[in-house]
N, C-alpha and C positions, 0 to 999 in steps of 0.2 A: 345693348345686351351682349353678354360675353359669347365668345366662340363656343359652338357646340362640338364636343370632340366624340368620336365614335371609333372604337378598336374592335373591327369585326373578327369573328372567330378564324383562325388560319393565317392572321396578319402578324403573328409573332414569331421570330427567328431567332434562335439561341445558337450564337457562334461558340466554337470550341476554344476560342482564344480570350475568353473573358468579356465578350461583348454581347449585347442583344439589340436586335433591330426590330422596330415596330413600325407599321404602315398605318397611320391614323387618317381617318377622314374629317375635315374641318368643315363645318356649315357656318356661315356668317349671316347676321341680320341685325338691324337697328342702324346704328351710327359708327363709322369708322372713327377710332380715336387718333388724335394727332400723335405721330411717332409709331403707330403701329397697334395691331390688335393683340392684346395679352393672351398668351397660350399657357394654361396651367395643366400640366401633365399629371398632376396629383388628382385630378378628376377621374383618371383611368386607374382602377386599383390593379389591373393586370401588369401595369408597368412597375417592375420590381427595380427601382432605381432610387437613389437619394440625391444624385448630382444631375446637373443639367446634361442634355445630350452632347455628345462629342462634336457631331455634325448633324444637320438636317437639311434635307432638300425638300422643296415643295413646288407644286405647279398645278395646273388646271388649263381648261379651255376658257375661251372667252376673251382673249386679247389683252389680259392683264399679266403683269410679271410679279413674282412673289419672292421675297427675301426673309430668310430666317435670320433673326438676331439673338444670339444666346443671351440668356439672363444669368444672374447670380445664382439662382436656384432653380429647381426643377419646375417651380410654379409661376416664374416671371419672365419667360422667354417671349419674343415679339415676333409677329407676323407682319411684315410691311409689305404693302400693295402699291404698285406703281401701274400707271397707265402705259400703253404701248410706246408713248412718247418718252418714258422715263421720268414722269412727273409723279411724285407720291400723291395718293387719294387725299383729298381734303376732309377735314373734320366735318362730315356732313352724313347724311343717310347713304347706304350702299346704293349704287346705281342698280337699275332694274336687271342688268345681266347677272347679278348675284343671287336672284331669286332661283332656288333650286339648284345653283352651282355647288358641286363639291370639290374641294381642294384636297389634294393628297399631300400628306407630310410624312416623309420617311425619315425617321430618327434613329441614330445610333447612340446607345448609352453603354457604358462601362457597367458590368455586373457588380453588384454589391460585394464587398469583401469583409 
């Protein structure tokens, strides 16, 4: 099942230098795909960008490490997940620790011109 993205009210910050920053909550369920969980920012209509984020950082509790891998479009970036030992999760169901876990993904986009 794809990642569920939520953009709560108040989590949009528009900079004066042509950038917008969004703090998105990510919930995961189902099976972790090999290579990373696809993240489609097009699912959030409040994100007014046509290009992938310049940078994104992500994290949560629970002993897992998260890495953002930029995609070629706004719709195909990847969220890679590693165990504390640095091994990427296997292509299998998410561990029980992910039930109710919210991952915070902070992304910086260039404003459309």
